[in-house]
N, C-alpha and C positions, 0 to 999 in steps of 0.2 A: 571504415570498419577494418579491423586488423585481418591479415591473411588467415589466421587461425579461425576467427569468427566467420569469415567468409566461407571457409571450407565446412564449418559446422552447419551453416545455413544451407549451403549446397546439398549437404548430406540429408538434411531434413526435407528439403524440397524434393529430393529424389526418393525418399522413403515411402514405401506403401502404407506405412503407419501414419502418414501426415494427416489424413482426415480425422483419425482418432485423437491425435495430439491436438489438433485445432479445436475439436469439441471439448476436450478436457481443459484447454486454456480458456475457452469461452466460459465454461462453467466456473472456473476459478475467478475470472474477472467479474462475472455476474455476482458471485458471492461477496467479493471485495467491494463492489459497488453498493450492494445492499448494506454491508457493514458501515461503509462511509456515510450512506444516507441516514442510517440509524444514529450514527455518531452526531451528525449535524442536528438531528432532531432532539437528542437528549442533552447535548452540552449547551450550557448557557453562556452568555457573553462573558460573565465574570469567572467562569471555570478556567483553570489552568490545565488544559488538555490539548493533546495533539493526536492526529491520526497518522501513524508512521508505519509503513510497510504492512498495512492491513490490521494493525493493532491500535487500540486506544491507550495512550500513555497519559496518565494523570501526574501532574507535578505537585510537589509539596507547596502548601500555601506560603506566600511571602511572609517572612518574619518582620516585625515592626522595625527593627534596626535596619534591615535591608531596604524596606520600603521608604524609610526616612532619607536614606542616601540617594535613592533614585527619585 
């Protein structure tokens, strides 16, 4: 960890707001986990989709010319 990041972490650990921040982070992570679970339920094996940074990204279908090359 870089010295700047280490200082930021030390400041967070010393903050009286730490419990509130931890609760907020846990809520954010729980929401992301729910979105990821829903993504895996709705996306089929043939779908061109990814779950990136909490968002579902759908890719354009492969064109015939590209598919023939690969």
